[in-house]
N, C-alpha and C positions, 0 to 999 in steps of 0.2 A: 632095557636101556635106561628107563627112568630110574630104576632101582640103582643101577650102576652109577648114574649121574648123581643121585642123592649121596651115595658113598663118596663119590669124587669130591663133590662140593663140601661135604662134611669134613673130609680130610683137609681140604684147602682152608676151611674156616678154623679147624683145629690148629693148623700150622700158623695161620695168621694171628690167632689169639695167643698162642704159646710163645711166639717169637718175642713180643715185648717182655713177657715174664722172664724168659731166658736171658734177654739182654739186661734186664734190671738185676737179675741175680748175678750175672757176670760183672756188671758195673760195681755191685756191692763187694764182690770178691776182691776187685782191684782197688777199691776205695779205701783211703784217699791216696792219690799219687802225686798230690801237690799241696801246698799250704792252704789252709782254710781261713776264710775271712769271718771274723766275729764282729758284727755290728753291735755297738754298745750305745743305746739311746740315752746315755747318761754321761755326765761330765767326768773327766779323770779325777780320781780321789773320792768319788761318791761311794756310798755303801754298796750299791749295785756294781759299780766298777771294780771295787776292791775284791768282793766275793767272786764276781764273774771271772776276773783274771786268775784268781787262785784255782778255780775249777778248770778254766781253759788250759792252764799249764799242764795239769794232770791229765786232762782229756787228750791233749796233744801228744803227751808221752805214751798214752795207751794206744793211740791210733798210729803213732810213728810219723806224725807230720806236725809242723809248727802251726799254731793257731794265732793269727795276727789280729789283734784287737783294733777296731776302727771306731773311735768315739765319735758319735754323731748326736750330740745333745742339742736340744732346741724344741720349743713348743711343747714342753712337758713330756718329751719322749716321742712325740708324734713324728718328728722329722726322721729319726732313726728307724721307726717302725715302717714308715712309708718307703724308705730306701730298701729296707729288708723285704718288704712285700714285692717290690718290683725287681728284685734280683733274680738271676737265672736259677731255676729250681733243680740244680744238679748236685746239691749236697755240699757245695763249696762256699756257701754263705749261710751262717747261723746268726740268730739274733737273740740277745738276752732279753728277758722279760722286763718291761717297764709297766708296772701295775697302774701307774697314772695314765699312761697311754692306752692301756688295755681296758681299764675298768672305770676310769673317771672321764677321760676325754669323750667317749661315746655319749655321755649324758650332757656335756656342756659345749660340744662343738657340732654345728650343723653340717660343716663341710669336711668331716673326717674322711681322709682319703683311703680308708680301709675298713673292713669289717673285722673286729677283733677275734671272732670265732670262725669265720668262713675263709679268711684270706691267708691263714697261716697253718702250718703243720705244727702240732704240739709235740715236740720231740721228747724231751726229758726234763723232769724236775731235778734240781740238785741241792737245794737248801730251803730251810724255813727258819724264820726268825720273828721275834716280836719287836715292838717299838718300846723305847725306854723314855720315861718321863724324867726330864732333867730341869734343874734350875741353876741360876747363877749362885755360886757358893756364898756370896754375900747376903743372899736372901735369908731372912730369919725363919726358915722352915726346914724341918728334918724328915718329913714324911708326907704322904699324899693328903692325909686329913688336914695337916697344918697348912698346906698349899691352898686347899679349898677354902678354909676359914680365912686365910690371909687375903685371898682374892675376893671373897664375899664382903670383906670389910672395906674393900677398895674397888668396888664394882666399876669396871671399865678403865681403871687407872693402872692395871697390871698388863704388861704386853706379852702376847704369845707369838713367838717367831715361827714361821713356816718356810718351806722351800718354794712357796708361791701359791697363789690362789688356785684351788683345785688339786693341790698336791696331796699325797697321803698324809703328810704331817699336818696340813690344814684341816683335812677331813677328820683325822683322828683327834686332833686337839679340840675341834668343835664338838665332836661326839662326846668327848670327855666332859666338856662344859655343860652340854645338855643333860648328860646322865647325872652329873654331880650338882647341877643347879647353881653354877656360878658363871661369871662373865669376865672376859679379858678382851683387850683390844688386839685384834688380829693384825700382825705386821708381816706381810709377805716379802720375802727376799728372793733374789735370783739364784735359787739353788740351795741344796742342803748345807753345803760348806759355809756360805755366807750367813745362813740362818743360825748355825751353831756358833759361828764367830760372834754374832750379835749377842747371844746369850752369855758367852764367855766374857764379852766386853761390858755387859750390863745394859746394853741398849734395849734388850728384851729380857724379861725375867724368867720365862720358861718355854719349853718346847717338848713335843713328843714325836720322836722320829726313829728310824731304823737303828737297831742296836749297833750295827757295824759302823754307823757314822759317828758314834759317840763314845764307845767304850774306851778308846785310848785317852780321850779327854777326861772321862770319869776316873780312869786309873791314875792320871797325872794330877788329879785334884782341881782341874780347871772347870769342871762341871760337877754338880752333885746329883746323883741318881736317886729318885724317890720310889720308883716302881716300874714294872714292865707290863706289857699288854697281853702276855700269854695267860691262859686260864688259871694256871697255878704256878707255884714256885718251881724253879728248874736249876739243876747243877750248872747249867750254862751261865747263869747270872748269879752264881754264889747264893747268898742269903737275901738277895733283893726281893722284896715282896711283890706279889701280883697286885696290880691296881684294883682288880676285882675283889680283893680282901677288904677294900674300903668302899669301892663303888661296885656293888654286886651286879654281875652280868656284863661288865665292861671287858671286852677282850678283842684282840686283833692279831692275826697270824699272817705274815707276808710270805708267799712262796716265790722262789726264783727258779728259772729254768731256761732251756734253750728252745727257741722256735726256729722255723725255717719257712721259706716261701712255699706257698701251696703248690703241690705237684712233684715234690721230691720223691723218687722211687721208694716204696715202702721198705725194701731190703736195706737200703742205705740208712733210712730213718731208724730201723731196728738196730743196725750195727752201731749207730751213734748212741742210741738209748742204752744198749747193753754196756758200752764202754764208759758212759757217764756213770752208770750204777757201779761199775767196777772201780772207777776212779775215786768216787766219793766214799765207798765202803772200805776205808782203810783207817787204821788208828792215826796215821799222820794227818789225813784230811780232817778227821774229826777234831783233832787238836787245833789245826789251822782255822777251821770254821768256828770253833769254840772261842777263840781269841776275838772273833768278830761278833760274838753273841748269837751264833747261828749253829744249826745242826744239819746233818745230811738229810735229804728227802729223796726218796725214790718211789717208783710206781709206774703204772702203765701210762701210755700217752693219753688214753681216754680219761684216766683219773686226773691227769694234769689239766686237760681241757675242762673237765667238770668243775675242778677247783676254781679256775679262773671264771667260769660261767657263774658260779655261785657268788663269787666276789663282785662280779659285774652287777648282779641283781641287788645285793646288799648295798653296794655303793650308790646305786640308783635311788634307793630309798633315802639314804642319807643326803644325797644331793637335793632331793625334793624337799626334805625337812629343812635343810639350810636355806634353800631358796636360790641356789646357784642357777643362773640362766644360760641357755645356749647362746654362743656368739653368732 
């Protein structure tokens, strides 16, 4: 009797544990059967918004459902990330990465309403890009070396624009000043758009920010590009030199991808990941991303998570060096 009971209870447990797996597989098979919401923790027209919309359109085509972008900018991306964290984990809410919210805010906010590594599913990467160092065209500098010398001769009298205190443009600009041994007055603006407009207008003399935010301004002659933050030259940015050619060791690569609330069934996550990879791995997508100074990025979910984790560690070191304090 005891043996039969063991078999009986074993069968019950097997059914109990296999039922959720079967349900998850079935839900992935039918997924998606309605539009998907994409929370964008950035303002419309920002580099993250531009690239995210390009990829979202392709992903929607691949999945056969519309992806509706919901811009929720604020608090350096924290607002959008919090909304995404609290969404229903059914696969119908995705979140674009906000590196400021994932890798900077954890070091400068005591009341952060989420854990960047524990509260999200890392679904899929879709692009990587460098930052571009730009100056107002009226500035008498043609390359990185000349900007450094110009700023050194006017310590503290040359303005560096950023998208705000603690933004990637702030941290990257400060890292460049530390590495190259010069100083500029940091002028924080309310977002990447206003900071670029300030350099175009001559209110600030230089900035270093995502390529996607500036390439159209560079091509139109409203900004002059001096170099980029990738480790070496790339066809993506024509013959633009790497800043590392002048400031050895200086580099920064930004990755973009889709997150989801913690708890989305793994078969759904894998279906999204595979379709993102399929969507970006086309000549048309490469061309569209190249116009933004970006290139496709694919990989496993774990590789995505580890890349953000590494950036979180490196950013923490820089925040400590700069002396930014938690609010």
